[in-house]
N, C-alpha and C positions, 0 to 999 in steps of 0.2 A: 697255469692253465694246461689243459690237456686237449690235444687235437681230437677231431671226430674219428670214430672207428673206421669209417670208410676211407678217410684220408690216410690214416695210418696203414691200413691194409694195402693201399695202392702204392705206398712209398712215394708220396708227392714231393718230398724234399722240403716241405714247409716245417720250420722248427716246431718242436712240441710245445714251446712256450707261447706260440701264437695260435689263437683260435680263429679260424676263418669266420668271417661275419655271416656265413650262410647257415644259420642255425635253425631259423623258423621254417625254411623251405625243406630242410632235411627232415625235420620232425613231421612236417605235413605229408611228405612223400614216403615216409617209412611205412611199409605194409603193416596192417594191423595184425596183432597176434592171433593165432588160431585159438578158437574156443576149445577147451578140453572136452573130449568125447566122453559121453556117459557110458556106464557099464553095459546098459541094455542095447546100445547101438551096435549094429553089425559092422563088419569090416568094410573098408572104405574104398572110395574111388579116388583117382588122381584129382588134384586141384583143378587142372584144366584138361579135359578129355575131349579131343576133337573127333572121336569115333563114336560117341554116344550122346544122345540128346538128353539134356537135363530133364528130370522128372519132377512132377508136382508132389508136394507133401500130402500127407493123409488128410489134413484139414482143408486143403484147397486154397490155402493162403499164398503159397508160392506159385511162381510161374517160370516159364522157360527163361534161362538167363540170356540166351542169344536169340533174338527174334528180329523180324523185319529184314532189312538189307544185310544184316550180319548173320542171318541164319545159314547162308551157304558156307560160312566158315566152320559150322558145326556139322557139316555133312559127312556121311560115312565115306564118301568117295574122295575127300580132300586129304592128301598126305600131309604130314607135319612139315616136311621140308618146303612144300609149296606154300603153306601158310607163312612160314618164316620168310620166304622170298617175297611174298605179298607185303608183309609188314615192313620189310626193308625198303620197299619202294615208296612207302608213304612219307609224307612230310612230317617234320617234328611236331607241328601243331596237330596233325591228325593222330599221331601216336599219343600225345597228351590227352586229347579228347577220348581216344579209345581206352586209355587207362582208367578213365572215369566211367566207362560204360557199364562194367560189371566186374565182379571179383575175379572171374577166370582170366579175363584179359589183363587185369592189373597184376595178377600173380605171374602170368606169363611174361609180361613186358618188364617186370621188376626183378626177374631172376638175374643174378650176377652173370650167369653164363650167356644171357641174351643181351648184354650191353652192346654187342656189335650191331644190333638192330638200330639202336639210337645213333651210334657213330656213323653208320652208313647213311642214315636219314639226315644227319647234320651235314654230312659231306655233300649232299645234293643241293644245299642252300647256297646260292651264289654270293660271293663276297662276304660270307659270314666269318667274323673273327674266330680263331680256334678256341676250343673249349679250354678254359684255364685248368691248371693242374689241381687246384683245390676244390673243384667241382666235378661231380660225375656227369656224364652225358644226360642222365635223366634230370638232374637238377638244372643243368644249363638249358635244356629244352623247355622245362617248366618255367624258368625265369623269363625266357624270350617269348614263348608262345602260350603260356598259361593264361587263364582268365580269372582264377580264384585269388582272393586275398590270402597271402601267406601267413597272416597273423591270426585272423579269425575264421578263415575257411569259407567265407561267404562269396557270392558271385556278384561283385560290384561293377564289373565291366570297366575297370580302371585301366586305360591304355598306358599310363605312365609307369615306367619301371625305374627304380633307383639302382643303377648298375654298380655304383661304388659300394653301396651297402648290400647289393645283391638281394633285393627283396621287392615284392609287389604288395602295396598297401591300399586299402580302400580309404574313403574320406574319413570315416570315424576313427579308423586305426591310425591314420596319419596324425590326427589331432591328439590321440592318446599316447602314441609311441614316439613322436618326434618333438623335439624341443629346440628352440632357437638359441637360447642363452643357457650356459652352464653355470653351476654354482661357483662362487668365488674360490672355494677350496680347490676345485678341479682346475680352474684357470690358474691358480697360484702355483700349482705343481707343473703346469705346462702340459696337462694331459690332453688338452684339446688338439694338440698337434698329432696325437696318436689315434684320432678318431676319424672315421669316414663321415663325409657330409653329403647331404642331398644336393641336387642341382638347383632347385628353386624351392623357396618356402611355400608350404601348403596354405599358410594363412595370409602372407603378404606377398603378392606377386612381384616378380623382378627384384627380389631381395636376396640376401645371402643364404647359405645352406643351413640345414638343420641336422641335428644329431639324433641317432637312434638310441632310445633309452636302454633297451636290453644290452646293447653294446657298451654303453657308458657304464652300466653296473658291472659288466664283466671286466672292463679295464680297471675299474676301481678295486675290485677284488684282487686282480692280478698285481696291482700296485701295492696293496697291503701284504700280499703273500710273498712277493719277490724281495730279496735282500737288496740293500742299497748298493752293494758292490756289483751286483749283477744287473742293476737297473739300466746302466748306461749301455751295456751290450744288448739288452732287450730292446731298448729304444732304437738302437741302430738297425737291428734286424727288423723291427716293426716298421720303421720308416721305409726300408728297402722293399718290404712286402707291400706297403701301402702305395708306393710309387708304381709298382708293377700292376696292382689292381686298378689304380686310377688311370693308368695308360690303357689298360684293356677296357675300362669303362668308357673312355673317350671314343675308342674304336667302335664299341657297341652302340653308343649313341649315334654316331655317324651312320652306321649300318641301319639302325632302327629308323632313322629319319628317311633314309633312302627306301627302305623296305615299305614303310608306311605310305610313302608317295606312290610307289609302284603298285602297291596293293589297292590304294584308292583309285588309281587310274584303271586298274583291271575291273574294279567294281563298277566304275562309271561306264566302261566299255560294255560290260554285261548288261547294265541297265539300258544303254542305248540300243544294243542289239535286240533286247526284249521289246523295247518300245517300237522299233522299226518293224519287227515281225507282227506285233499287234496292229500297227497301222496297215500293214500289208493285208492281213486277214480282214480288217474292217473295210478297207477300200474295195476288196472283192465283194463284200456284202452291200456296197452302196453307201457307205458312211463317209466318203472322202470329203465332201463339202462340210459336213459337220465337224470333222476333225480339224480342218483349217480354221473354222470359226471359233473353235474352243480354245485355240492358243495352247498355253502350257497347262491348262486345267486337267487334261487327260494324262499328261506326262507326270503330274504331281500326285496322282492318286496312288494310294498305298498298294493296291493290287497290281498296279502297272510298274511302279518303280522298285520292285523287289530285285535285289541283286542275285537273280537266279535265271538260268537259261530257260527260255520258253520252249516247251515241247507241245506236240499236238494234243496230248491228253490234258496237260495243264490249260491249254487254250480252250478245250472243250468244256472244262469246268468253270472257267471264268468268263466265257463268252456272254452269257446272259447278264452277268454283272456289268460288263463293259457297255453292252448295248442299252441297258437300263440307264446307265449314267449319261450316255449320249442323248438318249430320248429326253431325260430330265433337263439337260442343258439346252436342247432344242426348244423345249417348252418355255424355259426361262427366257431365252433369247426372243421368242415370239411375243411373250408378255411384255418384255421391255420395248419392243418395237411398237406394240399397241399403245403403251403408255406414252411414247414419244408422239404418236399420231394424236392421241387425246390432248396432250399438252399444246400442240400446234393449233388444234381446233379451239381449245379453251382460250388461248391468247388472241386468236382472231375474234372470238366472241367478245372479249373484254375490250379490244380496240374499237370494235363497232359500237360498243355500249357507251363509250365516252367516259368523262370523269365521274367518279363515284366516291362518296364519303362513307359508303357501307363496307362492311367486312366481307371479303370473298375468300373462299377456301384456296389453299395452295394446290397445284396440280397433283401432288401426291395425296392430299386429302380428298380431292375430287375422284381420284382413281379408287378410293375406298368406298365411295358411294355404292349402294347395292346395285343400281342399274348399270353402272360402269364396271364394277369389279366382276360381275357375272360375264360381261362381254370379254374383258381382258383375260380371264382365266379359262373360259370354256369355248371361245370362238375358234373356228378352224381356219379362218382367213386373216390376212393382215392388210387392211385398206381402210380408208376413211368412211366407206359406206356402212360399216358395221356399227358406227356410233350415231347414225342419222336420227334414229328414233329416240335414243337416249338424250341427245343434245336438245331435242325439241322440248324436253321436260326439265332442262337445266335450271331455269329461274325458279320453278316450283321446288326443286330439290334443294337449291341453295337456301331458299327461305325456310324450308324445314330444318336444314342444318343450323341456321341462325337461331331458330326457336329452341333447338336442343342446347345450344350454347347458353342461351338465356336461362333455361331451366337448370342447367348444371351450375351456373354461377349463383342462381337464387338458392339452390339447395345446399350451397356451401355454408349458408347461415345456419345457426342452431335451430333445431325443430321448434323451440319456443317462439322464436322471432316469426317464423312462418305461420305458426298456429294463431298468433295474436292478430295476424292480418287477414284471417279468414280466407275468402275466395278471391283475393287479389291476384291477378295474373302475374307471372314471373316478371314481365317487363314493368308492371306497376310497382312491384317490390324493388326492382333494381333502380328505379328512378328516385327513390326516397333518399334523403340525406343520411339516414342511418344505415344505408347499405354501403359500407366502407370496405374497400378491398385494398390489398397491398402486395407488393413484391419487394424482395430484399434489395433489389438494385434501383428500381424507379421510385419506390415509396408508395404513397397513398394514391389510389385510383378510384374514379367514380364513373357511373354510367351517364351518357352513352360512349364517352371516350374510352371507357374500359374495353369495349369491343374492338378497338383499333390496336390493342396491344399485340405485339409481334409473337408472343408465346402461343396465342390462340391459333395462329397459322404456322407455327413452328419455323420461324424465320430468324436469322441472325441480324444483328444491328450493323449497319454500315453508314458511316458519316462520309459523304462523298463530296467531291469538289465540283467545279462548274463545268466539267467535261460532259459532252453529250452522253446521255444514258444509253448503255449497251445492254441489251437483253442476252442473258446467258442461258445455258441449258438448265432445266429444272432439276435441282438437287435438293434432297430432303436433309435439313439440318435441324436436329432437335434442340429445343431451348435447354439451357442449363438449369439445374434444380433451383438455383437461387433466383431465376427469372420467372418461376411459376407464380400464378396468381392464387391468392388465398384470402379468406375472409379475415378482417382486421378487428378483433374484439376490443383492442385498446382504442382505436379510432372511433368505433361505435359508441363506447362509453363516454368519450369526450363529446361527441355530437349529442348524445342524450342529455348530458349535463348542460350543454349550451342551449339546447332547445327548451329545457326546463327553466333556465335563467331568463330566456327571452319570451317565455310563455307561448311557445309555438307548438303546434300539434305534430307529433312525431310520425303520424300515419299519413300526413299530407304534405309536409315540408320537403322541398327538394333542395339540392345544392344551389340552384339558381336563386331560390328565395333567400338563402343565407348570404349569397354574394350581393344581392340587391340590398339587404339589410346593412351590410358594410359596418358591422359593429367591431369593437375592440375589446379584448378580454385580458385579464391578468391572472397568472397562476399564483394562487395563495400559498403554495408550498415552497416557492422560491423566496429566500430570505435576503440574500446579498443584493441581487439585482433583479428587477422585475421589468419585463418587456411587454409593451402593448401589442398583442397578437391578433391577427385575423383568425377566423375559425379554422381555416386550413392550416395556418401556422401553429395553431394550438394543438392540432393532431400530431404534427411533426415534433413539437416540443415535448409531448407526452412520450413519444418513442425515444427521443434523445435523452431524456432524464430517466427513462426506464422505470417510471412509477406506474404501478398497477392501479392505484387510486389517485385521483387528482381532484383539486378543488379550484373553482374558477369564480371570478367576479367580473361582471360587465362594467365598463367605465360609464360614468354618467355623461350626459350630453356635453357638459363643460369640458370634462377631461377628454372626451373623444374629439371635440373640435380643436382642442389644444394639440393633441397628438397628430391629427390629420394636417394641421397647419405646419407642424414641424416636418412631417413627411413631404409636404409640398415644397417647403423651403429647401430641403436636401435634394429633392429631384431637380429643382431649378438650378441649384448650384452645380450639380453634377452635369446638367445639360450644357451649362456655359463652359465648363472645363472640357467636356467631351460630348459633343452633340449626339454621337452614335452609340453611347455606352449602353443604352437600352437594347440595342439590336445585336450587340456583339455575342451575346449568349442565346439569342433567340434561335429557335429551331423550327424549320418548315419542312413539310412533306408534300409530295406531288400526288394529286388525286388520280392522275392518269397512270402512274407507275406502281401505286401501292399494291394493286391486285396482281399485276403481271410480273413484278420484280422477283427475282429469286432471293434477294435480301430486302430487309426493311431499310430503305434509303432515307437519310435525313440530310438536309442542307443547312450548313452552319455559317454561310457567308453573311456579310453585313446586311441586316434587315432582310426583307423579302426579295431583295434584288437577286440573291443567289438562285432561288427557286424560279424566279421569273426568267432569268437567263437560261436556266435549264429548260423551261417550257418553250422559250423561243427557239433554242437550238435543237432540242430533241423532238418536240411535238409541233413546231412551227405555229405556235400560238403567240401572236404579236401583242395582244392586249389581255393578259391573264387576269382573272378575277379571284379575289380572296373568297373562300367559301365555296367556290365552284371548281377552279383548277388547282388550288392549293389551299392549305390551311396551316395555322400555327399549331405545331405538334409538340406538346410537352409530355405526352403520355409515355413516350419511349426513350426519354432521357433520364439521367440519374437525378436523384433528389438534390444532390449538391449543385448540379448545373441548373436545376429548376429554381433553387433558392437564389442563384445569381441572376436569373431572369427577372425575379420580382424585386420589389423594394426591400431594403433591409429593415428589420424590425426596430422600432424606436424604443429606447429605454424610457420607462415611466418614472418620473421624479415628481412626487407630490408637491414638493416645495416650489417647483417651477410653474405650477398651475396658478393663474391669477386668482387671488383671494376674493377680489370684488366680484368677478364673474361666478366664482363658486358659490358666494352668498346669494 
């Protein structure tokens, strides 16, 4: 190997057989070669001329090389020695940034005769480890304070520097140029001991170091080129050099951690001073109370938390933006207060209304009604009087909202189903047995219990204990996608088949008519076992088997009587073993709390005693009545729990049916 030209010229004392690992940075920082001048071009000006302003070319594509805040450095009145003195007072990071500003500054700062500028700048950094002998001050400054990737030249803003390898890499270059495991041949010769390693793996955090691939290739070439007699001396010299580099790298890491902490603290101090000055200006303009109510919202705005000192001119530019933000926050705060007032008035209305088995909108849905939303958004005051007129029309508005829900549910059905029913109103369509709806969680739903589903009022499900019910603040909780109601084509096809078997009219039959019929059906597609199913269980069976087409047979009267007798025997046997088994999975809901509660509350205690205890404790109702104060609620429980509430389906065995009765 041959050392770099700069290292040889300085006489660093590094042996010529060892190549310093700072190759990529040196290539990146080497000034580009000058383009050869054409014959027709006239004689030239110096590369960096501080006494003459750069000129535009004839085509107008070029522009002054030094503009803006650096224009003074190009003034005729600025001597060259003053310029050098100014540059010497800059930090190394400023010099690195200035070297990327334009070609003139880059050429000036990279001249070998001007290296003292970098040395004086590095000397101003407190506690900085000295520049190593195998790096120039330019390379050392770029390594510590540069921002560009030394491999690809992009600007990834990677704060981590590999001081042992002496390189700064972006994420993509780390994956491409760093390897964690070496080839067996390299490990067999022990070359891994002669390679520098990174501090932490870029792919696996808190793991061992990685190797730089270009350095691995250089070492392999050196191994093939060096004679075996000279290899031992090379390894000894290399290890001594690596020990010095690693020691310097440890010192640099300690300094970098301290420098980063100090820099971060300085940035936070600048942000705090900027924020306090903004608060001062706003308080003078009368925004003091709004700032206190905003909390940290103003502090976290991008135009406020900039790490830049606030000047009067910058405040004049951003003043309108800050006041608009505070005005918007004030409007949002007043709208929130009006919503809270509306919620209190709504809860009072529901308490005076008493128990209700109808669906009522949540406070958030009520706030979206046209009469109330106009008041919330456009009113100038915050008091209960602004809702007096709108509250008087609340019952009518709620009934209109219910009609919209019915229409939306009815129009979920295919157009053909609605067209066949002519002028039937939406409520009439929903009451039919063929209007089958479903959610993924609760299973099949029918009207009118369908309107009690919690997704229509955007409430979460809460199974509560016997503790007294506590009303909390109204919070909007959207139902999950799997809880949304949708039309059930599979269930509708099953009901159509059952109605055809039973010779019932699909345009007039309701779910209550099928319940009163209490027939049992067999699925003809089931071969191994056949169960006698009610019409509701037949729908669930079609979903469980995932059959798009199903065939059914209704049991004859003899078979039905036999199956019902077996169901009765099983129920009696279960009651003797556990008298309360029917109530263990029963679910009840309170008609007083359903509309006012922030969640949809279900009581799962033994029998209706749980909800009765709730009514006595929370509402002081000593003799609650079913259907008035509470109801048996299976709309909002899962289909698995609902199946446990009902009797288990009986397996149909033809051989067990008495032959005499069958004849």
